[in-house]
C-alpha positions, 0 to 999 in steps of 0.5 A: 519506493514504488510497488512496482520495484522488485516485480522483475528480477535479474541474476544480479538482483534478485527480489529474494534482496527484497525486504519484507514484513513478517506480520501485516499492519492492520488499520482503520482509515479515518480519513483518505484523500488519493494523490494520484496514479502510476501506469505501467506498462500494458493495464498495470497503475499504482495507486498512492494515497495518503491515509490517516490510520488507526492502530489497534493499539488505538494510535493515529498515524499519517501514512503515504502508501500504495495500492495496485487497486482502484478505490472510490473511497476509504473512509471508515474502513479496514486496510492491511499493510504489507509493508509494501502495497495495502488492500481493504479488507472490510 
């Protein structure tokens, strides 16, 4: 699924049908690898990263996540994930 999904709505398929997380997940980035960027029309870009993350319980997971922002590096930073995209918060 792309973060671009649901950017436009139609009467048949409204954006209200897109599930959203009520609580955002916060992770510490242990390792990051930029995978790809996808250009949509205009100036919209989606960036895909493979991230090794540590959650608040100390569990370590590897996830492939998307973001709308371009980052030079993410190692050692903290991100917040809303179920669709992530953003760096520190």
